[in-house]
N, C-alpha and C positions, 0 to 999 in steps of 0.2 A: 159673082164671087160671094161666098158666104162670110158671115162675121168672123168665124174661127179662122178662115183662110186669110182674111184681112189682118187678123192679129198675128198670124205667123209671118206675114210679109212685111208689115209696117206697123207694129203695135204703138210705138210712141207717136208716129205721125197721125195715126187714126185717133188717138186720144186727144192730141192737140187740136185736130180739126173739129172733133166733137165739142171740145171745150169752147172754142171760138164761136162755132155756129150756135151751140146751145145757149151760151150766155147772151148772145144777141137775140136769139129767138125768145128766150125767157123774158128778157126786158120788154120786147114787143108784146108778148103775151100778157105780162103784168100791166102794160100800158093800156091794153084793150079792156081790162077788167075795171070799169069805172062805175059799177053798180053798187059799190060799197060793201059787197060780201067779203067775208074773211075766209080764204081757202084753208084747207086742212094743214097746209105747211107754211102758214104765215109765220114769219120770224117773231120771236118773243120781244126782241129789242132791235132797233135800227142803230147800228154803230156809226158814230160820226168820225172816228179815227181808227186806223188798223191796230189790231192786236200785234204786239211784237214780243216774242219770247224764245227762250232756248228750251226746246222740247226734249229734255234729257231722258234717256231710257237706258237701263242696264239689264242685259239679258244673260241668263245662265242656262246652258244647254248640255245635255249628255248625248254624245253622238257615237254610234257604232263605227267600226273600222270601214274604210273604203266607202264613204258616204258623202254626198253633196247635200249640205244643209240649205234647203230652199224654203218650201212652205210659203207663208204669207210675208216672209222677209223681202226686203228690196235689195239685199246684198247677199251673194252666194258665198259659201265657205266649204272647203274640202277637208275631210279628215281621213287620212290614210291609216290611222290606227284609232282604237277606241280612246275617246278623249272627253274631257270636260272643258267647255268653252265659256269664257266670260267676255262679253262685248259691251262697250260703251258707245252709244250713238249720241252725237251732239249737233242736232240740226237747228240752225237759226230759222225761225218760222215767223211768217208775216201773214196774218189774216187780212188780206187786202180789202175784201168785202165779206159779207155774210156768206157769199157763195164761192169765193176764190181764195185759196191759200197757196203760197209759194214757200219752198224750203230749200236750204242749202247748208251742208255741214260735213262733218268728218266722223269716221268711226275708228275706234281703237279696240284691240282685243288681246287676250292672252289665253293660253290653253295649258292643260295638264294631261299627261299620259302616265301609264304605270312605269314607263322607262325614264321619263324626263322630269316629272314634277312640274310645278307651275313655272312658266316662262315669264320674262319681263313683258309688261304691256307695251305694245307699240302701235303707232298709227298705221292702219292697213288700207284705208280707202277714203274717198270723198264721194259725195253724192249731191245731186240737185233734183228737184221735182216740183210737181204741183198737184193740187186736188181742186176740182171744180164741180159745183152742182150745175149741170148744163140745162136741166129741165126740172122745174118745180112740180110737186104733186098737184094734180087738179082732178077732182071727181075720182074716176076710177083709175086714172093714169098715175103711176108711181113717180117719185123723184128719181132722177138719173144722175149719178155722180161718176166722173171719170178721174183717174189718177195715173200719173206717169212719172217714173223715176229713171235716172241715168246715174250709174255709179262706176267708179274706176279704181282699181287697186293701186295701192302705194307699196312698193316692195313686192314680195312674192309669197307672203304667208297665206293670204286668203285662199288662193286656188293652186299654189305651188308655182304658178306662172302669172305674169301680168295679164289682166283681163278686164273687159268692159261688160257690164250687165245692163240690160234694158228691161224694165218691168212696167207693165201697163195693166190697168184694171177698169172694169165697168161694173158698177153696183146699182141695183134697183132697190128703192126703199119706199115701202107703202105704210104710212102712219095710220094707226087705227083710231086715233082721236085727234082733236084739234090742237092739243098741246104737244103733240109728237112725243109723248112719254112711253108709248108702246107701239110696236109695229113689226112687220116682217121684212126681211131683206134677202137678196139673192144676187149672185154675180159670177163673173169669171175673171181670172187673173192669168196673164201670160208673161213668162220670163225667158229671156234669151241671153246667152253668155257667149262672148266673142273673145277667144284666147289668142294671145300674140304668139302663136306657133302653128305652123301648117301640119305638125304631127299630132296635135291634140285637138279633139273635137268634143264639145259638150252639147248635147241635145237640149231643146227647149222644154220648159215645164208649163203645163196648163192646169189650172185649178178651177173647178166649178163647184159652187157652194150655195147653200141656203141657210136661213136662220131667222133670228128675231131678237128683239130687245125690249127691256122694260125699265122704266125710271120711276123710282119711288118719290113721294112728295119731299123727302129730305135730300133729294138730288143725287142719291146713289143710283148708279145705272149698271145693269148687267146686259151683256150682248153675247150671243152664241152663234158660231158659224160651224156648219158641218158639211163636209163635201168630199170630193175625190180629186186626187192629184195624179196627173199623167206626166211621166218623164220619159224622154226618148232615149235615155242612156248616154254613156260617154266613153270615149276612147282616150285614155290618158297615157302616161309614160308606161311602156311595157314593163311588167305584165298586168298593170292595173286596168281593168275594163269594168265599167259599171253598167249592169243590164238595165234595160227599160222596165218600167213598171207602171201599174195603175193601182193606187192604194188610197185608203181613206185618210182624211185629215180633219182635226178638230181644234177649234180655237175658242176659248172663253175669256171674256174681258169683264173686269169689275172696275168701275171708275166713279170718282166723286166729282160732280159738276157744280158750277155756280148757277145762279139764276138765269144767266145768259148763255148757258151751255158751253162755257169754257171749262176745259178739264183742269182740275186742281191736283189730282192724284189718280193713279191707276195701276192695276196689275193685270197681267195676261198669262194664261196657261195654254200651251199649244202642244199637241201630240201629232207628229208627222211620221207616217210609216213610209220608209224610203229605201228598201221595203221593210227593214227592221225599224222598230219604233225609236224616234227621237223625242225627248222631252225637253221643253223649253219654258222657262219662267221669266217674265219680263216685268220690271218695275219702272213706272213712268213718274218722273218728278219735274214737271215744267217749272221754269223760272221766268217770271214775267217782268219785262221792262215797261210795257204798256198793256193794260187789261181793261176792256170795256165790259 
């Protein structure tokens, strides 16, 4: 069974298995390296306590009619008419170690159409997830990071029906210098949506991408991801049917980091062809309770 087929059948379980296995293997790998050499991905600082923060983000998107907004998001949203969407995500985030982060939070949103104007912002979903560096970079082998999120709608605004979304990703990161300030990345992300109705079916989404990053001495960092998104289509309430497509996707991030690679501020711009273009701008403003 290939990796893509595994993603289709059990994406969250695969990522969790890789995380557990990789973290253990990485620890053993590091324990065997007793010759004093510093690998390319040696961490800049060893934290003695976890970072704890509210990783607030505010996203503004313009969405064409009859479109499911997926892309690199972990929460899906359906727009049956052309709209402007404003979403606030509030995940409580804990960097347990330099290699493992767990999150849990809620999302609220509002939208505006030509017919309705801006609606009241309401809580629309909750989500939990984790990110783990399962294999550290060594010689020619890149760092491997897995991520998995599970989200559930609150009310019916997000998809028109109650639904559960499962999102999992594997990313490879090869740093080109010892300080990890520039490098190349590539990965895949799989999203599946389970709707609480036997009359509605939403197909999975698969993204394959490649890109790179560069961090200046003043700790500003830019990252670019360029790829292709495949969506299997959806059958919603008659007569709404969303066709399958294979279209490009672009995401650019600009972040301000501290000396220990904690994000202090960030912006993101994403273009998703689904198949008409969706434009999304995101502002990240983390609030730290504990920062190492």
